[in-house]
C-alpha atoms as one frame of an Amber mdcrd trajectory, in Angstrom:
protein
  -0.022  -0.127  -0.001   2.473   2.401   1.382   4.211   1.900  -2.417   1.510
   3.037  -4.141   1.105   5.865  -2.353   4.827   6.478  -3.211   4.320   6.100
  -6.686   1.030   7.847  -6.688   3.409  11.322  -5.064   5.701  10.964  -7.688
   3.486  10.831 -10.786   1.545  13.893  -8.836   4.940  15.942  -9.041   5.302
  14.489 -12.505   2.622  15.693 -13.405   2.959  19.176 -11.863   5.965  19.626
 -13.649   4.265  18.823 -16.720   1.885  21.416 -16.385   4.354  24.297 -15.088
   6.583  23.439 -18.519   3.042  23.597 -20.509   2.606  26.837 -19.638   6.124
  28.122 -19.544   5.749  27.030 -23.376   2.576  27.876 -23.753   3.949  31.909
 -22.148   7.238  32.159 -24.651   5.430  31.005 -28.036   1.817  32.413 -29.177
   0.534  31.975 -32.101   1.082  35.124 -34.349  -2.858  34.788 -34.580  -3.625
  35.125 -30.828  -2.032  36.602 -27.990  -1.071  35.152 -24.608  -3.775  36.367
 -22.723  -2.805  37.392 -18.988  -3.788  34.901 -15.800  -3.947  36.204 -12.381
  -3.104  32.439 -11.737   0.084  32.808  -9.980   3.378  30.170 -10.609   3.307
  27.385  -7.919   6.308  28.642  -6.159   4.885  32.370  -5.492   1.073  30.426
  -4.364  -0.429  28.655  -1.081   1.507  25.227  -0.710  -0.533  22.053  -2.892
  -2.245  19.371  -1.126  -0.062  16.502  -1.653  -2.584  14.361  -0.648  -5.427
  15.955  -2.471  -3.959  15.964  -5.569  -2.535  12.379  -4.835  -6.624  11.137
  -4.563  -6.703  13.725  -7.952  -4.811  11.733 -10.013  -5.587   8.576  -9.339
  -9.626   9.981  -9.692  -8.326  10.585 -12.821  -6.172   7.267 -13.583  -9.282
   5.002 -12.524 -11.576   7.397 -14.744  -8.999   6.476 -18.182  -8.656   3.029
 -17.185 -12.718   2.715 -17.223 -12.773   4.094 -20.155 -10.343   1.635 -21.690
 -11.608  -1.251 -20.525 -15.103  -0.064 -21.974 -13.575   0.378 -25.047
């Protein structure tokens, strides 16, 4: 059980890192047709600490949803 929690925690951290990288990419290279919208969303370093347990639960829910969707196909 503890190993599963460690895997979920690692997956959650990797997911957040990927989101931050994607945000950076999108902000650095706007398309010619669109302007980059300015958001009031702070970077994770400026934001309040993230509840890791809640994030892990969210990742688990997403994984379960995807698995159920895969099994139904």
